[in-house]
Phi, psi and omega in degrees: 000133180277144179260089182237173181296336184263351183280342182082002180271131182264152174293158182287344179200167172227149175259126180227151174290148182215145174251116186237134177283125180229157178258138177254134175257109180280112184263125180261324171201168183232121170230122191305308183294315181294323180300312183292320180297315180294321179299316180295325177297317179296317181295321180297336179289326182210071186300323181292327182289321187273347185292124176063028178275149170281139187233138173251132174271114179267124180254012184294336179243018181289129182243357180280182178280144178298328181292342179275346181286124176232092184294331178295320177291321178298314180297316181297317178298316180295319180296322177299337180252022175061036174239139188246108177282124184244346182188178181233137177247132179075202180094160178274182185298319180295317182293322180288329175294320177296320179295320178297323178295336177266013177063036177262147175290146181252123181239138182289145171281178183300311180296320179294324179295320179293318180295321179297320179296317179297319181295320179293325185276344187304315183294342183274148177279127181286132178239123183261121181253137177288137178234122179261140182283070182271159176303329180297317179295319179296320179295322180295319179300317179296318182295324183284348179297134183296137181288152177286146173268129184246127179243124184258353183252159178299144176265112189270165181305133181091346179274151173231127177247130189232128172242093190285349186232350184207207179280160176237125180242123181240121185264029185201174180291153169250110188283161176302137182089354176265162181221132177235135184226146179209147173290330180251224182278160173237125177245124180236112181268063182172185179291140172255103182251344180264221182246138179231125182235109179255160180060043188292343177262012176105008180287101183286347178275355180295154180224161175240128177240136175210157182277339177207115183276108177223035194284150169285324180197142171232148183213140173228122179051038176089349176270131187225160171225143178260175187307315183298328180281340185270341190286350180277349187210113174078013183296134180058035174221169181284124186219165164239147181237129181219167182258124177226121180052046177066018177235140176280127183244129180255125182232129175303141182295332179284353178243004183289000000 
């Protein structure tokens, strides 16, 4: 039977773009025994959060020798702890060749992404256009800002709410076991008992606001704190959470 537009037979799959929340492990050097011990300590802090997550190994701050990198050992250690390594970000040519040999996806680091863009643009002639700061231009900028996603119902255990391009506003509680993610800020007009991840694409200026902090985990631009770390400051009160000098800072809303 032919698979044509008129036969009514559909293909077995389609390829679509997807935005997926992933955790990056910033590797500074690699020692097999120390790596596994440190990984288990991190998992014990929040076992539910780390179980079956996809993981990216970031080599952008790696200072060890390329010859010390053993991606097969890294993958094996992570799998024993129910973590799935799917790719490598950044790294030099030797490190990326080792990653390719371990069947890992290769993702550009920030600098590599910029160089690739420059290389692609090089053959083209640069044309500089005058831009005047008119009210029309300002209005266009405002219009182009991604709209906030608004959720009016409670986010229940096991649910995930995702705002891939802007802020996320939730007008109800986020229950334990639920997860909310946003490229921008997260506003929760109720108790936050689950997990909230803001700035998921790296926006360090993102913030989390909630009426009652009871979270399992909060994260901004990949920096996170778990429940045990949060209970010393602002627990069960209205707070905002922001990133300052690579540390998450919790501030009562009445003092913000």
